[in-house]
N, C-alpha and C positions, 0 to 999 in steps of 0.2 A: 506351804510356808508356815513356820511356827515361830512366833515371837511373843514373849511375855515379859512383863516387868512393870515398872512404875515410872511415870513421867510427872515431874512437878516443875514449877517455874524455876527453881534453883538447881535441880538435879535431874539426872536421867540414869536409870538403872534398868537395863534391858538385857535379857538372856534369850538365846535361841538360835535358830538357823534361818538365814534369809538367802534365797536363791535369786540371783540377778535374772536368770532366764525366765523365771516365773513372773518377776516384777515387770520387766520391760517387754516380755513376750518375744524376745529375739531368738531366732533359730541359731543353733550352734554352727560355727564355721568349721568345715571338715576338709578344707583344701590345704595347699602347701603353705608353709610358714617361712620357707626360704626361697628366694627368687634369685636366679642368676641373670645378670644383665645380658641383654641381647642387642647386638649392634644394629641390626637391620629390621627389627620388629618391636612394636610396643607390646607390653605385657600388662594384663589387667587381672587382678585377683578379685573374685566375686565375694567381697566382704561387706558390701552395703547392707545395712540393717541386720548384721550377724553379730553374734557374741563370740569374741576371740578369747582363747584361753592363754595365749602367750604373744609376745611381740613378733612382728614380721621382720625378717632380716633380708635386706637387699645387698647381695654380694657386690663388691667393688668391681669396676670395669678394669680389666687388665691394662697395664701401661708399661711399655718397655722402651728403653733407649739403647742405641748402638752407634758406634762411630761409623762414618762412611768414607768413601774414597775422595770426597771433596774436602776432607779435613773438618767436617761438620758432624752433627748428630742427627740421626734419623729416629723419629719417634713412632712407635706403633701403639695405637689405642684400639682396644677391643680384643685383639688376640695376637699371639706371637707368631711371627713369620720367619722362616729361614731365608736369609739373604745370600744370594750368590754374587760374588765379586768377580767381575771380568777385568782382566789386565790388559 
């Protein structure tokens, strides 16, 4: 860490490089930054006490609507299913 400059009650003039990893002593997170929702299982990213370099993105849960034989709407949450209609 290199930081040099002058601090006074009315002004601050600092120049240099400051590394957050050095200051907080956090290990760099090297896992996935995008998570796809899972319907039947919980997911946990091992990010506790780690330094992240970008935001984590949680993908949306798929949602589909289709008409049905009872003149209503069938909703699919989680994944798309092919529906067979029997007459």
